C-alpha positions, 0 to 999 in steps of 0.5 A: 034033433040034427037028424031033423035038419036037412043038409042045407041047413047043416052047411058051415063056413068057417072064416078063421082057419087057425088053430080053433077054427080048424079043430071045429072043423074036423069036429064038425065034420065028423058030426055029420056037418058039411064044411062048404068053405074055409077064410083066413087073412093068411092064404097059405093058413086056409089052404094047410087047414083044408088039407088037414080036413081032406078037403079041397078047393074050399078056400075063399075070401070072408064074403064068398066063404059066408055065401056058400053056408047057412051056418057061419063061424067066425074064429077071429082074434077079438081085435080083428071081430069089428072090421070083419063084421063090418065088412061082411054087413055090407055085403049083398047077401040074404042074410036072413038064412045065416046064423052067425057064431064068434067064438070069443070068449070076452066079446058078447053077441053084440059084436055081431049086431050089424049082421043082425040088422041085416037079418041074420041071427047071432050068437057067442060060441065059446068052448071051454078048452084050449087048442094048442094046434090045429089038428086037435082030434074031435075027442078034444070037443066031447065033455067039454062045456060050450057058453052060449048067449044071443039070439034065441034061434041061434042058441037053440041051433048051437045046442044042437051041435054042442050035443052033436059034438058030444059037448055040453051048453052053458049058458051066459049072461052078456054082462059076466061074459069079462069075468066068465073069460077071466075064470077061463083065463085063470084056469088055463092060460095062467096056469101055464104061467104058473108051471113055467114059474115052478120049472123056474124055481126048479132050474134055481134049485139045480135042475136043468129045464128039461128035467123039471119040465119031466119032474113036474108033469106027473105032479100036475096029472095026478092034480088034475086027476084029483079034480077030476072026481073031487071038489077042489077042497076035497083035492087040495094037498100040501103044507096048508092042507095039512095045517103045517105052518112051519112047512110054509114058513120055510118055503117062503124064506126060500122065496125071499130072493124070488119076489115074484114068486113069493108074491104069487105064493102068498096070494095063492096060499090065501085061496087055499086057505080058504079051501083049508076051512072047507076041510077042517081048518078051524077059523082062528087057526085061517085067520092067523094063517092069512095074517102071516101069509099077508105080512111081508 
């Protein structure tokens, strides 16, 4: 339990004071951890994050920041992680007392291997959540999942941290991290792109962008609420769910002038047919629908 960890063990440094790093710092601070250092490639960004955290004089260069805490979070983009780890591994620090996490959803904990060779315990720590701003409230971390893999001591400590954040641990195989991260990207990043595509279609239908966004937001929110209480198959609505092929055919006819939207509609329609089968769509119907969705 965290209450059995002394304050020295609960000291934290964050390297990468961007949206994720700062939001994590806010959540850890509320959870009772002592944030001792921030570091960022851009000092202005780190100073801004320090102000948001209500802490003064905690901005340092990466090596100095790492030296000030037992628990280290490296919240930097994937491309910047290898050179950062290389630089840190060359520092003359007591690495045996350090637990190092990186927050990449794509890379495995092996990205931190040079630090393990110096004596640190390492793991990956990736929240299944999006952070669109630095000042996301600690509530953003509650009831989410955080994926973990790495050295057992680091993973076990991460489980304690996650519990204090009000989240849940999700153990992931190193080899499956790219697949895991692709799933997260589809559900979040690509969903935003899909929403943008829908907005563009409404603009073609005569709405201005602001009105299109305003019109679609309640629909998206309602779908999210459905998914909060039901499986994807149960939450599926619309013409494919009710086996209304004439409606789908008219959609496809309308989309002929928008090739990208038509292609995406057809591909997602195939997955919707799979969900509809779980709701009772007969196999013969499903086969016919898939054939027509694939036939251009």
